[in-house]
N, C-alpha and C positions, 0 to 999 in steps of 0.2 A: 502492497500499502506505499508505504513512506518514497518508493522510489516510481511511482507514477502510473503503477500497474498491479490486477487483480490477477493473480495466477490459482488455476483449477487444477484435482486431476493430476495427472504425469506430471504434470509440467511445476505444480507445489510439489510434489513430491522428489523431482530431481533437485528442485531450487535447494531444498529444506536438505538433502546432504551431497549437496554439491560441494566440489572445494575454490568453486570460481571465486577469487579474490574479488570481484567489477560484475554487474549485476548486471550491467551492458553487454559482455561477456557473454556472461553466460544465457542472453537472448539473442545473443547472434549465433549460439552454437547448436542451441536447441534446433529439431527437426523438424519439416514442414509438419506433420501430425500433434507434434505436440504444441506448434505455434498459434495453435485453434486455439489453444485452452489459457490463454492470455491476453489478458484484457486492458484497453486504456480506463485508467483508477476515474478519468474525468466523467464517464459516464456511469457511474455512480454514488450512492450518499455515502461516501468515507465515517462519515459520523455513526451513523444506523449499522453499518457494517462493522465496522469495528463494537459496536455497544452486540449485536447482533453474535460475535466472535467469542466476548467475555463472558456471552450467558454463554453459550456452548459449550466457551473451553473449564464451569464451573469445578474447575478441578480444590481438592483437595487439600492442594498444596501453592501454598503466594504465588503470584507470578503477573510480568510486568511487556506494555507492547515498549520496545526499546528500538532505537535505530541510531546507530551512530552516522548516517548521511544526513538527518534532519535535527539529531539531537531530540529524540521523544524517546521523553523518560528516561535518562540517563541521570538528572539528579537525584529522582525515585529511587533508582536504582542504587547510587550509592548511597540514600541515603539505608537502604535497606541493607549492604551491607554491612556500615557502617554500625548498624544493633546488633546484628547478626556479631558482629566480633566487640561488641560491647559485652552481650552477653555470657562471654566466655570468663 
C-alpha cells in the first residue's frame, strides 16, 4: 500500500517471501500472470482497506503496519521496542 500498489494472490505471497531490496525491481520481475494481481492503490480507499486488514488480522499478538519508505509506523515500532526492553 505504501508503495502505491495493492498486491493479491501469488503476487502478494511472492513479495512477502522476496529478497528484492526494491519494490520497483520486484514489480519489474513479476511474470505476466502475476502482474494481473497488482493494482494501482489510487483506485482503492486506502484508509478503509487498512481498517479491514487490521480487523482481519486480529491476532492475539501485537502488530503494526510499518514502512521505511513512507516512515509509517516507525515511531510506534520504536516505542513498542523501547517498552519491551524496559520490561526486562
